[in-house]
KEBAMI-962525 format. One record per residue (C-alpha): residue number from 1; x, y, z; residue in one letter. Coordinates in steps of 0.2 Angstrom, whole numbers, plus 5000, padded with zeros to 4 digits. Example, Ala and Ser with C-alpha at 12.3 -4.5 7.8 and 13.67 -1.06 7.14 Angstrom:
REM KEBAMI-962525
(kolmi 1 (5062 4978 5039) 'a')
(kolmi 2 (5068 4995 5036) 's')
This chain:
REM KEBAMI-962525
(kolmi 1 (5041 4930 5145) 'm')
(kolmi 2 (5030 4918 5134) 's')
(kolmi 3 (5034 4911 5119) 'd')
(kolmi 4 (5023 4924 5109) 'a')
(kolmi 5 (5032 4930 5093) 's')
(kolmi 6 (5027 4943 5079) 'i')
(kolmi 7 (5021 4934 5064) 'y')
(kolmi 8 (5022 4944 5047) 'v')
(kolmi 9 (5009 4938 5034) 'i')
(kolmi 10 (5015 4941 5016) 'h')
(kolmi 11 (5018 4933 4999) 'e')
(kolmi 12 (5034 4943 4994) 'n')
(kolmi 13 (5051 4939 5002) 'd')
(kolmi 14 (5061 4953 4994) 'a')
(kolmi 15 (5049 4966 5002) 'w')
(kolmi 16 (5052 4959 5020) 'v')
(kolmi 17 (5070 4959 5018) 'e')
(kolmi 18 (5073 4976 5027) 'p')
(kolmi 19 (5059 4972 5039) 'l')
(kolmi 20 (5071 4957 5044) 'r')
(kolmi 21 (5084 4968 5047) 'a')
(kolmi 22 (5075 4980 5057) 'a')
(kolmi 23 (5068 4965 5069) 'f')
(kolmi 24 (5086 4957 5070) 'a')
(kolmi 25 (5094 4974 5074) 'e')
(kolmi 26 (5082 4976 5089) 'r')
(kolmi 27 (5081 4957 5095) 'g')
(kolmi 28 (5063 4955 5091) 'l')
(kolmi 29 (5056 4937 5090) 'p')
(kolmi 30 (5048 4935 5074) 'f')
(kolmi 31 (5041 4921 5060) 'e')
(kolmi 32 (5035 4924 5043) 'e')
(kolmi 33 (5019 4916 5036) 'w')
(kolmi 34 (5022 4916 5017) 'h')
(kolmi 35 (5004 4913 5011) 'l')
(kolmi 36 (5006 4909 4992) 'd')
(kolmi 37 (5001 4891 4997) 'a')
(kolmi 38 (4995 4882 5013) 'g')
(kolmi 39 (4983 4872 5022) 'c')
(kolmi 40 (4973 4879 5037) 'l')
(kolmi 41 (4965 4868 5050) 'n')
(kolmi 42 (4951 4878 5057) 'l')
(kolmi 43 (4950 4868 5072) 'e')
(kolmi 44 (4967 4873 5078) 'n')
(kolmi 45 (4971 4886 5089) 'q')
(kolmi 46 (4983 4900 5082) 'p')
(kolmi 47 (5000 4903 5091) 'p')
(kolmi 48 (5002 4917 5103) 'e')
(kolmi 49 (5008 4934 5096) 'g')
(kolmi 50 (5006 4949 5086) 'v')
(kolmi 51 (5001 4945 5068) 'f')
(kolmi 52 (5005 4959 5055) 'y')
(kolmi 53 (4997 4957 5038) 'n')
(kolmi 54 (5007 4963 5023) 'r')
(kolmi 55 (4997 4955 5010) 'm')
(kolmi 56 (4998 4964 4994) 's')
(kolmi 57 (4985 4967 4980) 'a')
(kolmi 58 (4999 4964 4967) 's')
(kolmi 59 (5003 4946 4972) 's')
(kolmi 60 (4996 4940 4955) 'h')
(kolmi 61 (5010 4948 4946) 't')
(kolmi 62 (5022 4936 4956) 'r')
(kolmi 63 (5012 4921 4952) 'g')
(kolmi 64 (5003 4920 4968) 'h')
(kolmi 65 (4985 4922 4961) 'y')
(kolmi 66 (4975 4916 4977) 'h')
(kolmi 67 (4986 4923 4991) 'a')
(kolmi 68 (4975 4937 4996) 'p')
(kolmi 69 (4960 4925 4996) 'e')
(kolmi 70 (4970 4912 5007) 'y')
(kolmi 71 (4976 4927 5018) 'a')
(kolmi 72 (4957 4932 5020) 'a')
(kolmi 73 (4955 4914 5027) 'c')
(kolmi 74 (4970 4916 5039) 'v')
(kolmi 75 (4965 4934 5045) 'l')
(kolmi 76 (4946 4928 5049) 'a')
(kolmi 77 (4954 4913 5060) 'w')
(kolmi 78 (4966 4924 5069) 'l')
(kolmi 79 (4951 4937 5073) 'e')
(kolmi 80 (4939 4923 5078) 'r')
(kolmi 81 (4952 4918 5091) 'h')
(kolmi 82 (4955 4936 5098) 'd')
(kolmi 83 (4973 4938 5092) 'r')
(kolmi 84 (4980 4954 5090) 'r')
(kolmi 85 (4981 4958 5071) 'v')
(kolmi 86 (4989 4974 5063) 'i')
(kolmi 87 (4979 4977 5047) 'n')
(kolmi 88 (4965 4966 5050) 's')
(kolmi 89 (4952 4959 5037) 's')
(kolmi 90 (4945 4975 5034) 'r')
(kolmi 91 (4962 4982 5029) 'a')
(kolmi 92 (4964 4968 5017) 'l')
(kolmi 93 (4947 4972 5009) 'q')
(kolmi 94 (4953 4990 5005) 'l')
(kolmi 95 (4968 4984 4998) 'e')
(kolmi 96 (4961 4974 4985) 'v')
(kolmi 97 (4949 4986 4980) 's')
(kolmi 98 (4951 5004 4974) 'k')
(kolmi 99 (4932 5006 4974) 'v')
(kolmi 100 (4931 5002 4992) 'a')
(kolmi 101 (4945 5015 4995) 'q')
(kolmi 102 (4936 5028 4988) 'y')
(kolmi 103 (4920 5025 4996) 'm')
(kolmi 104 (4927 5026 5014) 't')
(kolmi 105 (4938 5041 5009) 'l')
(kolmi 106 (4922 5051 5003) 'e')
(kolmi 107 (4912 5046 5018) 'a')
(kolmi 108 (4925 5054 5029) 'h')
(kolmi 109 (4925 5070 5018) 'g')
(kolmi 110 (4941 5067 5008) 'i')
(kolmi 111 (4941 5071 4989) 'r')
(kolmi 112 (4945 5057 4977) 't')
(kolmi 113 (4944 5058 4958) 'p')
(kolmi 114 (4928 5056 4948) 'h')
(kolmi 115 (4929 5037 4944) 't')
(kolmi 116 (4918 5024 4936) 'a')
(kolmi 117 (4919 5005 4938) 'a')
(kolmi 118 (4916 4995 4924) 't')
(kolmi 119 (4915 4977 4917) 'v')
(kolmi 120 (4914 4974 4899) 'g')
(kolmi 121 (4923 4982 4884) 'e')
(kolmi 122 (4907 4991 4879) 'd')
(kolmi 123 (4904 4998 4897) 'e')
(kolmi 124 (4922 5005 4898) 'i')
(kolmi 125 (4919 5013 4881) 'l')
(kolmi 126 (4902 5020 4887) 'd')
(kolmi 127 (4910 5026 4903) 'a')
(kolmi 128 (4923 5037 4895) 'a')
(kolmi 129 (4909 5047 4887) 'l')
(kolmi 130 (4905 5055 4904) 'a')
(kolmi 131 (4924 5062 4904) 'f')
(kolmi 132 (4927 5079 4898) 'd')
(kolmi 133 (4945 5079 4893) 'g')
(kolmi 134 (4959 5066 4896) 'p')
(kolmi 135 (4957 5052 4907) 'f')
(kolmi 136 (4966 5036 4913) 'i')
(kolmi 137 (4962 5018 4915) 't')
(kolmi 138 (4967 5009 4931) 'k')
(kolmi 139 (4963 4992 4939) 'h')
(kolmi 140 (4952 4991 4953) 'n')
(kolmi 141 (4964 4977 4961) 'r')
(kolmi 142 (4981 4982 4956) 'a')
(kolmi 143 (4996 4988 4966) 'g')
(kolmi 144 (5012 4996 4960) 'k')
(kolmi 145 (5004 5008 4947) 'g')
(kolmi 146 (4999 4992 4935) 'l')
(kolmi 147 (4987 4995 4922) 'g')
(kolmi 148 (4987 5013 4923) 'v')
(kolmi 149 (4986 5022 4904) 'r')
(kolmi 150 (4983 5040 4900) 'l')
(kolmi 151 (4970 5043 4885) 'f')
(kolmi 152 (4966 5059 4877) 'e')
(kolmi 153 (4949 5052 4869) 'd')
(kolmi 154 (4938 5038 4867) 'r')
(kolmi 155 (4946 5032 4851) 'e')
(kolmi 156 (4962 5028 4859) 'g')
(kolmi 157 (4955 5020 4873) 'l')
(kolmi 158 (4945 5008 4860) 'r')
(kolmi 159 (4962 5004 4850) 'a')
(kolmi 160 (4970 5000 4867) 'y')
(kolmi 161 (4955 4988 4873) 'l')
(kolmi 162 (4957 4979 4856) 'r')
(kolmi 163 (4975 4979 4856) 'g')
(kolmi 164 (4989 4966 4863) 'p')
(kolmi 165 (4994 4978 4877) 'd')
(kolmi 166 (4977 4979 4886) 'f')
(kolmi 167 (4979 4972 4904) 'e')
(kolmi 168 (4963 4966 4913) 'p')
(kolmi 169 (4962 4969 4932) 's')
(kolmi 170 (4964 4955 4943) 'r')
(kolmi 171 (4945 4956 4948) 'd')
(kolmi 172 (4939 4959 4930) 'g')
(kolmi 173 (4934 4977 4935) 'v')
(kolmi 174 (4942 4992 4926) 't')
(kolmi 175 (4942 5009 4932) 'l')
(kolmi 176 (4940 5025 4921) 'i')
(kolmi 177 (4946 5040 4931) 'q')
(kolmi 178 (4947 5058 4927) 'e')
(kolmi 179 (4965 5064 4924) 'y')
(kolmi 180 (4972 5075 4937) 'i')
(kolmi 181 (4983 5089 4928) 'e')
(kolmi 182 (4996 5094 4941) 'a')
(kolmi 183 (5007 5109 4939) 'p')
(kolmi 184 (5022 5098 4943) 'e')
(kolmi 185 (5025 5080 4938) 'p')
(kolmi 186 (5023 5072 4956) 'f')
(kolmi 187 (5012 5064 4968) 'i')
(kolmi 188 (5014 5064 4987) 't')
(kolmi 189 (5013 5047 4998) 'r')
(kolmi 190 (5010 5049 5017) 'v')
(kolmi 191 (5016 5036 5028) 'e')
(kolmi 192 (5008 5030 5044) 'f')
(kolmi 193 (5014 5018 5057) 'v')
(kolmi 194 (5002 5013 5072) 'g')
(kolmi 195 (4989 5025 5065) 'g')
(kolmi 196 (5000 5041 5065) 'r')
(kolmi 197 (5009 5051 5054) 'y')
(kolmi 198 (5027 5046 5050) 'l')
(kolmi 199 (5033 5057 5036) 'y')
(kolmi 200 (5028 5060 5017) 'a')
(kolmi 201 (5037 5055 5002) 'v')
(kolmi 202 (5036 5065 4985) 'r')
(kolmi 203 (5036 5054 4970) 'v')
(kolmi 204 (5042 5059 4953) 'd')
(kolmi 205 (5029 5054 4940) 't')
(kolmi 206 (5038 5060 4924) 's')
(kolmi 207 (5043 5044 4918) 'e')
(kolmi 208 (5027 5034 4921) 'g')
(kolmi 209 (5016 5027 4935) 'f')
(kolmi 210 (5026 5012 4942) 'e')
(kolmi 211 (5027 5019 4959) 'l')
(kolmi 212 (5033 5005 4970) 'c')
(kolmi 213 (5046 5014 4982) 'p')
(kolmi 214 (5053 4997 4988) 'a')
(kolmi 215 (5072 4994 4983) 'd')
(kolmi 216 (5066 4977 4977) 'a')
(kolmi 217 (5055 4984 4963) 'c')
(kolmi 218 (5070 4991 4953) 'r')
(kolmi 219 (5070 4981 4937) 'a')
(kolmi 220 (5088 4985 4933) 's')
(kolmi 221 (5103 4994 4942) 'p')
(kolmi 222 (5102 5013 4944) 'p')
(kolmi 223 (5105 5022 4928) 't')
(kolmi 224 (5102 5039 4932) 's')
(kolmi 225 (5104 5052 4946) 's')
(kolmi 226 (5085 5050 4950) 'a')
(kolmi 227 (5089 5032 4954) 'd')
(kolmi 228 (5103 5035 4965) 'q')
(kolmi 229 (5099 5047 4977) 'g')
(kolmi 230 (5095 5065 4980) 's')
(kolmi 231 (5086 5074 4970) 'p')
(kolmi 232 (5077 5058 4965) 'g')
(kolmi 233 (5063 5048 4961) 'l')
(kolmi 234 (5059 5049 4979) 'f')
(kolmi 235 (5060 5063 4991) 't')
(kolmi 236 (5055 5065 5009) 'i')
(kolmi 237 (5045 5081 5011) 'v')
(kolmi 238 (5038 5090 5025) 'h')
(kolmi 239 (5025 5102 5018) 'd')
(kolmi 240 (5008 5091 5017) 'v')
(kolmi 241 (4993 5099 5025) 'd')
(kolmi 242 (4990 5095 5042) 'g')
(kolmi 243 (4970 5094 5041) 's')
(kolmi 244 (4973 5081 5026) 'l')
(kolmi 245 (4984 5071 5038) 'i')
(kolmi 246 (4971 5072 5052) 'd')
(kolmi 247 (4959 5067 5039) 'g')
(kolmi 248 (4968 5051 5033) 'y')
(kolmi 249 (4972 5046 5052) 'e')
(kolmi 250 (4953 5046 5054) 'r')
(kolmi 251 (4951 5035 5039) 'v')
(kolmi 252 (4964 5023 5044) 'l')
(kolmi 253 (4956 5022 5062) 'a')
(kolmi 254 (4938 5019 5056) 'a')
(kolmi 255 (4944 5004 5045) 'n')
(kolmi 256 (4957 4996 5057) 'd')
(kolmi 257 (4972 5001 5047) 'i')
(kolmi 258 (4988 5004 5058) 'e')
(kolmi 259 (5001 5003 5045) 'i')
(kolmi 260 (4999 5012 5028) 'a')
(kolmi 261 (5004 5024 5014) 'g')
(kolmi 262 (4991 5035 5007) 'v')
(kolmi 263 (4993 5044 4991) 'e')
(kolmi 264 (4987 5059 4984) 'f')
(kolmi 265 (4991 5072 4969) 'i')
(kolmi 266 (4988 5091 4968) 'l')
(kolmi 267 (4978 5099 4954) 'd')
(kolmi 268 (4983 5116 4947) 'r')
(kolmi 269 (4970 5125 4959) 'q')
(kolmi 270 (4981 5115 4974) 'g')
(kolmi 271 (4967 5105 4978) 'r')
(kolmi 272 (4972 5087 4985) 'a')
(kolmi 273 (4963 5071 4976) 'h')
(kolmi 274 (4967 5055 4985) 't')
(kolmi 275 (4967 5039 4975) 'y')
(kolmi 276 (4976 5026 4984) 'd')
(kolmi 277 (4977 5018 5001) 'i')
(kolmi 278 (4991 5006 5002) 'n')
(kolmi 279 (4991 4994 5016) 't')
(kolmi 280 (5006 4985 5012) 'n')
(kolmi 281 (5017 5000 5012) 't')
(kolmi 282 (5036 5000 5008) 'n')
(kolmi 283 (5051 5013 5010) 'y')
(kolmi 284 (5064 5019 4999) 'n')
(kolmi 285 (5081 5018 5006) 'a')
(kolmi 286 (5089 5031 4995) 'd')
(kolmi 287 (5075 5045 5001) 'a')
(kolmi 288 (5078 5040 5020) 'e')
(kolmi 289 (5097 5040 5018) 'd')
(kolmi 290 (5096 5057 5010) 'a')
(kolmi 291 (5085 5064 5022) 'a')
(kolmi 292 (5097 5058 5037) 'g')
(kolmi 293 (5084 5046 5043) 'i')
(kolmi 294 (5091 5029 5037) 's')
(kolmi 295 (5080 5014 5041) 'g')
(kolmi 296 (5065 5025 5050) 'r')
(kolmi 297 (5051 5017 5040) 'g')
(kolmi 298 (5053 4999 5043) 'm')
(kolmi 299 (5062 5004 5060) 'g')
(kolmi 300 (5046 5012 5066) 'a')
(kolmi 301 (5037 4997 5060) 'i')
(kolmi 302 (5048 4985 5071) 'a')
(kolmi 303 (5047 4996 5086) 'e')
(kolmi 304 (5027 4997 5085) 'f')
(kolmi 305 (5025 4979 5084) 'l')
(kolmi 306 (5038 4976 5097) 'g')
(kolmi 307 (5028 4988 5108) 'e')
(kolmi 308 (5012 4978 5105) 'e')
(kolmi 309 (5021 4962 5109) 'l')
(kolmi 310 (5027 4968 5125) 'l')
(kolmi 311 (5010 4976 5130) 'r')
(kolmi 312 (5000 4960 5126) 'i')
(kolmi 313 (5013 4946 5131) 'h')
(kolmi 314 (5021 4953 5146) 'g')
(kolmi 315 (5040 4960 5150) 's')
(kolmi 316 (5054 4951 5145) 'g')
(kolmi 317 (5059 4956 5128) 'l')
(kolmi 318 (5077 4961 5126) 'p')
(kolmi 319 (5080 4981 5131) 'h')
(kolmi 320 (5084 4984 5113) 'a')
(kolmi 321 (5068 4978 5108) 'a')
(kolmi 322 (5057 4992 5113) 'v')
(kolmi 323 (5058 5010 5108) 'a')
(kolmi 324 (5065 5021 5121) 'e')
């Protein structure tokens, strides 16, 4: 076995903790590239290995304002030297732009909410005129549901834009989007590893739009049964339409995305509206425990990366490192 390793490209230590444990359990060699800062000599050759891009669109909320831009440089360098990259430059492009996500979803026949992309206060207000009924604002580059606000009318939006609570998108582009009135307060997140369906999670939205599933996203200790287990904020389900899963797999394959969570909401007619492709997906430990599949999400990622390392760089990994 060569000295090849798995390299995890990220900017958030807390979100990588369960993946570290999954690597250690399987005896997989790995290193982390924390890209909140750095210096990349373009004349150097990258090391041998498999490179997993976990860069997040919400990096700016942790003070890492230019981490995605630096990650784009690193990915371009790796791809120039034909290294095996999981979630490539194209995946990063989609991670930081909801508009890019919607365009590729629609190109593959997948319904997205009616949306307008705007820059400027007057333009945001004018865009709202096109919506008959409630609508939401959303950041084009966001993550974790940041910047999502529900409005009944244009005047409420005007007060928000001119008040102290307005949050500009990291890239300056504010989305105005139709409000999908669901019969029940939940969305569904469909998880994929290796480009294939893993499982789906139903997420309770009754208390808002902060939908990050990672345990590290909790702002405080659990205070309710919804935080502590089943029935909870996150519940693994098995009733997602197979044709929707097939469509998502086609979208991911066409955009060089191998690990992702794709989110949709059902309207009162039972139609799915897909609104997010999250290429820096996380998993909820309580939901996996309740479903009897503890560690399944990060375990599946570790096994997939280990298999890729073995496939490309030869035999010699510890027996426990690869899936049976």
